[in-house]
C-alpha positions in Angstrom: 208.0 123.6 121.7 205.6 123.1 124.2 202.7 120.6 123.1 199.5 122.1 122.5 197.1 122.0 125.5 193.6 121.1 124.6 190.6 123.4 125.7 188.3 121.6 127.7 184.4 122.5 128.0 183.4 122.5 132.0 179.6 121.8 131.8 177.4 121.0 134.5 175.5 117.4 134.7 172.4 119.2 133.3 174.1 121.0 130.3 175.7 117.9 129.5 172.7 116.2 129.7 170.5 118.8 127.2 173.5 118.7 125.3 173.7 115.1 124.6 169.8 115.1 124.5 169.9 118.0 121.7 172.3 115.3 119.9 169.4 112.7 119.8 167.1 115.1 119.0 168.8 116.6 115.8 169.8 113.2 114.3 167.2 112.6 111.5 167.3 108.7 111.8 167.0 108.4 115.4 163.7 110.5 114.9 161.9 107.6 113.4 163.4 104.0 113.3 162.4 100.4 113.4 164.4 98.0 115.5 164.0 94.1 116.1 164.9 92.5 119.2 163.4 89.9 122.1 161.0 91.6 124.5 162.0 91.2 128.3 160.4 92.6 130.9 157.4 93.6 129.8 155.2 95.5 132.1 152.2 97.5 131.8 151.9 100.8 134.3 148.9 101.6 136.0 149.2 105.0 134.3 148.7 103.2 131.1 152.4 103.6 129.8 154.0 100.4 129.2 158.0 99.8 129.9 160.2 96.8 128.4 163.3 96.1 127.6 164.3 95.1 123.9 167.6 92.4 123.8 169.9 92.1 121.0 172.8 89.3 120.7 175.1 91.4 123.2 173.3 94.8 124.2 169.8 95.9 125.3 167.5 99.2 125.3 165.6 100.0 127.5 161.8 101.2 125.9 158.6 103.0 126.9 155.4 103.2 124.8 153.2 105.8 126.4 149.1 105.7 126.7 148.4 107.2 123.5 149.8 104.6 121.6 149.3 101.5 123.9 145.6 101.2 123.2 146.6 99.9 119.9 149.2 97.2 121.3 147.2 93.9 122.1 147.7 91.7 125.0 150.4 89.1 123.4 153.9 90.5 124.4 155.4 87.6 126.5 159.0 88.1 127.6 160.9 85.9 124.7 158.6 87.1 122.2 160.5 88.7 119.0 159.1 91.8 117.8 160.2 94.7 115.3 159.6 98.3 117.3 158.9 101.5 115.6 159.3 104.6 117.0 162.4 107.0 117.9 165.0 107.3 120.4 165.7 109.7 122.5 167.7 110.5 126.0 165.4 109.9 129.4 167.5 112.4 131.7 166.3 111.6 135.1 168.4 108.3 134.9 170.8 109.6 132.1 170.5 106.8 129.8 169.3 106.7 126.1 165.5 105.1 125.4 163.5 103.8 122.7 160.1 105.3 122.4 157.8 102.9 120.9 155.0 104.0 119.1 154.2 100.3 117.4 154.7 96.7 118.0 154.9 94.1 115.3 155.1 90.6 116.1 157.9 88.3 114.4 158.0 84.9 115.5 155.0 82.3 114.4 153.6 82.0 118.1 153.5 85.8 119.1 152.0 86.5 115.8 149.2 84.2 115.9 148.7 85.3 119.7 148.4 89.0 118.6 145.7 88.1 115.6 143.7 86.0 118.1 143.4 89.3 120.6 142.8 91.4 118.0 140.3 89.4 115.8 138.6 88.8 119.0 138.4 92.5 119.8 137.5 93.6 116.3 134.5 90.7 116.1 133.1 92.3 119.2 133.2 95.5 117.8 131.2 94.1 114.8 133.8 94.8 112.3 133.3 91.5 110.3 129.8 91.4 110.4 128.2 90.0 107.4 125.7 92.8 107.4 128.5 94.8 106.0 129.3 93.1 103.3 128.7 94.9 100.2 127.8 93.3 96.7 130.5 93.7 93.8 129.3 95.4 90.7 128.3 92.7 87.9 130.2 95.4 85.2 132.9 97.3 86.7 134.1 100.4 84.7 136.9 101.2 86.9 139.0 99.1 89.8 142.0 99.9 91.8 144.5 97.3 92.9 146.6 97.8 95.6 149.7 96.0 95.7 153.4 96.1 95.1 154.1 97.7 92.0 157.3 95.3 91.0 155.1 92.2 92.4 153.9 89.0 90.5 150.3 89.8 92.0 149.9 92.6 90.0 150.8 90.8 86.7 148.1 88.3 87.5 145.4 90.6 88.5 145.9 92.7 85.1 146.4 89.2 82.9 143.0 87.9 84.4 141.3 91.1 83.7 142.3 91.2 80.0 141.7 87.9 79.6 138.2 88.1 81.1 137.0 91.8 80.8 139.2 94.2 79.0 136.8 97.1 79.1 137.2 97.7 82.7 140.1 100.5 83.6 142.5 99.2 86.1 144.3 101.9 88.6 147.6 100.0 90.1 148.2 101.5 93.6 151.6 100.9 94.7 152.2 99.6 98.0 154.4 97.9 100.2 153.0 94.6 101.0 155.7 93.0 103.5 158.2 94.8 106.4 157.8 96.7 109.0 156.4 99.9 107.0 153.9 97.9 105.0 150.9 98.5 107.0 151.5 102.2 106.9 151.8 102.0 103.3 148.7 100.2 102.6 146.7 102.6 104.9 148.1 105.1 103.0 147.0 103.7 99.6 143.6 103.3 100.6 143.3 106.9 101.2 144.9 107.5 97.8 141.7 104.8 96.6 138.9 106.8 98.4 139.9 109.8 96.3 139.6 108.1 92.8 136.6 109.3 91.0 134.0 106.9 90.0 135.5 104.1 91.0 133.4 100.6 91.1 136.0 98.4 93.5 139.5 97.9 94.6 141.5 94.5 95.4 144.1 94.1 98.0 146.5 91.4 96.7 149.9 89.8 97.1 151.5 86.7 96.4 152.2 83.9 98.6 154.9 83.7 101.6 155.5 82.8 104.8 152.8 83.5 108.2 155.5 86.0 109.1 155.3 87.9 105.6 151.4 88.6 106.0 151.6 90.0 109.1 150.8 93.6 107.8 147.4 92.5 106.7 146.5 91.3 110.3 147.3 95.0 111.6 144.4 96.8 113.1 144.9 100.1 110.7 145.1 98.0 107.8 141.7 96.1 108.6 140.4 99.4 109.3 141.2 100.8 106.0 140.0 97.6 104.3 136.1 98.1 106.3 136.1 101.8 105.8 136.6 102.2 102.2 134.1 104.2 100.0 133.9 100.8 97.7 133.5 97.2 98.1 137.3 95.6 98.7 138.0 91.8 97.6 141.2 90.6 99.4 143.3 88.3 97.8 146.1 87.5 100.0 148.5 84.8 100.2 147.8 80.8 99.6 144.6 79.3 100.1 145.5 78.0 103.6 146.4 81.7 104.6 143.5 83.7 105.9 144.4 87.3 107.6 142.1 89.9 109.3 141.8 91.9 106.2 140.2 88.7 104.5 137.7 88.8 107.4 137.1 92.4 107.0 137.0 92.4 103.0 133.4 92.4 101.1 134.6 89.6 99.8 137.5 87.1 100.2 139.7 85.0 97.5 142.4 82.9 97.9 145.3 84.2 95.3 145.3 87.6 93.4 144.0 85.6 90.3 141.3 84.2 92.2 139.9 87.6 93.5 140.4 89.2 89.7 138.3 86.5 88.9 135.5 87.5 91.3 136.0 91.2 90.0 135.7 90.9 86.5 133.3 88.9 84.3 134.0 86.5 81.9 133.4 87.8 78.7 132.7 84.3 77.0 130.0 83.9 79.7 128.6 87.7 79.0 128.3 87.1 75.5 126.6 83.9 76.0 123.8 85.1 78.3 123.5 88.1 75.9 123.0 85.2 73.3 120.8 83.4 75.5 118.4 86.7 76.5 118.4 87.8 73.0 116.9 84.0 72.1 114.3 84.2 74.9 113.4 87.8 74.0 112.8 86.9 70.2 110.6 83.6 71.4 109.1 85.8 73.9 108.1 88.6 71.1 107.3 85.8 68.7 104.9 84.2 71.2 103.4 87.7 72.1 102.8 88.6 68.2 101.2 85.0 68.2 98.9 85.8 71.0 97.7 89.1 69.9 97.1 87.8 66.0 94.8 85.3 68.1 93.4 87.8 70.3 92.8 90.3 67.5 91.5 87.1 65.3 89.1 86.3 68.1 88.0 90.2 69.0 87.4 90.2 65.1 84.8 87.3 65.2 83.3 88.2 68.0 82.9 91.8 66.8 81.3 90.4 63.5 78.8 88.0 65.3 78.0 91.2 67.7 77.8 93.3 64.7 75.4 90.7 63.0 72.9 90.4 66.0 72.9 94.2 66.4 72.2 94.5 63.0 69.5 91.9 62.8 68.0 93.6 66.2 68.4 96.9 64.4 66.4 95.6 61.6 63.4 93.8 63.5 63.4 97.0 65.6 63.1 99.1 62.3 60.3 96.5 60.8 58.4 97.0 64.0 58.9 101.0 63.5 58.0 100.8 60.1 54.7 99.1 60.5 53.6 101.3 63.5 54.5 104.0 61.3 52.5 102.8 58.7 49.5 101.7 60.9 49.8 105.1 62.0 50.1 106.9 59.3 46.8 105.0 57.7 45.1 105.9 60.8 45.8 109.4 60.2 45.2 109.5 56.8 41.6 107.8 57.4 40.8 110.2 59.8 41.9 113.1 57.8 39.9 111.8 54.8 37.2 111.7 56.8 37.8 115.2 58.2 38.0 116.3 54.2 35.0 114.5 53.3 33.3 116.5 56.1 34.7 120.1 55.0 33.9 118.9 51.5 30.3 118.2 52.2 29.9 121.5 54.0 31.9 123.5 51.2 29.7 121.4 48.2 26.3 122.6 50.3 27.8 126.3 50.2 29.0 126.3 46.5 27.5 128.6 44.3 27.6 125.8 41.8 25.4 123.7 43.6 23.1 126.6 43.7 23.8 126.5 39.8 23.0 123.1 39.1 19.7 123.6 40.2 19.3 125.9 37.2 20.6 129.4 38.6 23.1 131.2 36.5 25.1 134.1 37.4 25.8 137.4 35.3 29.4 139.2 35.1 30.9 142.1 33.4 34.2 142.0 32.7 34.8 139.6 35.1 32.9 141.3 37.9 30.0 139.6 39.4 26.8 141.5 39.1 24.2 141.2 41.8 21.8 143.7 41.1 20.0 144.6 38.1 20.5 148.3 39.0 24.2 148.0 37.9 23.3 146.9 34.7 22.5 149.5 31.6 21.0 148.7 28.5 23.1 148.2 25.6 26.0 146.6 27.9 27.5 143.2 27.5 27.7 140.3 29.9 28.5 137.2 30.2 26.1 134.7 31.4 27.4 131.8 33.4 26.0 127.8 33.3 27.6 125.4 35.4 28.7 123.9 31.8 29.7 127.1 30.6 28.8 130.5 29.7 27.3 132.9 27.0 27.8 136.4 25.9 24.8 138.9 25.6 24.1 142.1 25.0 21.4 143.9 27.5 18.1 144.8 25.4 16.1 146.0 28.3 16.3 146.3 32.0 13.2 145.5 33.9 13.3 146.7 37.7 11.1 145.2 40.4 8.6 147.8 41.5 
């Protein structure tokens, strides 16, 4: 039996290269991976691209970071710096070697971390990102607060315990995010995006417990710092220990030394609120009583003044009324005297014209059935007539009528 002969594929160099390139492109792991290593041969090209070698214990890999990502890389990389590099792995066909295409660099060593933080801080300060004018005030009595931290960390429990003790009426929305590791920065940025979509939110806390300075690197990430500053509600940062200060602390509206201290800044103490309410009640009660006393005194004074003014007014009116009465009496007496004088004149005139005055001189009048007789011709013999004297009258019968000739 003859041995089986293997069938060999015959490929050109380009075909082999493209085949291997396809293998890299189809591997999900190699599309997004974080690699740790030591920087070597770092160079920045005039085109804006950066090239360096990432060293391991027994191997190395060529790395490139293109212009669109290089703008986010600070000026700190030095040969020998320990870093975490996020990116993808691909084949550089022109040289026939695989290459790591970096999108982000994260410092690991203490010296590199501090240089990176200082460079980024200076750049953001020039932009005015840490300006005090941008700081917003916390609401005195929050109704809903978001907490960005690890869902399983102690910081979340610390915040919740402080909130329940100090201000249990506030609703707490826990927004989980990684707060340590290579993916923490991107996860925190996504958490802030979720916070921006929460309705009727009054504030947000970004907290994590203590750790090494390397553990706090995500809180010095530029994307995270900008996410803190662009949050639509005030942000309180409580990261690490008292001695730790991150760029997120500088960008936040208020900084606390620990998660518990951050919670105490956000949640008012209900005991103090009750005491303040009691003091306000006492002050209001005192103010009301004092106002009532002032109004009562003013009312008494106004009443006294009104009575005094009314007495003076009535006295003045009485005097005016007496004067008017005297004037009216004098005017009435004058008019009455004038009327009496005029009446006397008219009475004298009437007296002179009165038939009674004529009769008083011995003249009488003659009437017949109430009709005054003016001529003897109007009387006939035998008629009965009445002869009127000033003091009375007599009934008479005409015996004879004598007419003048």
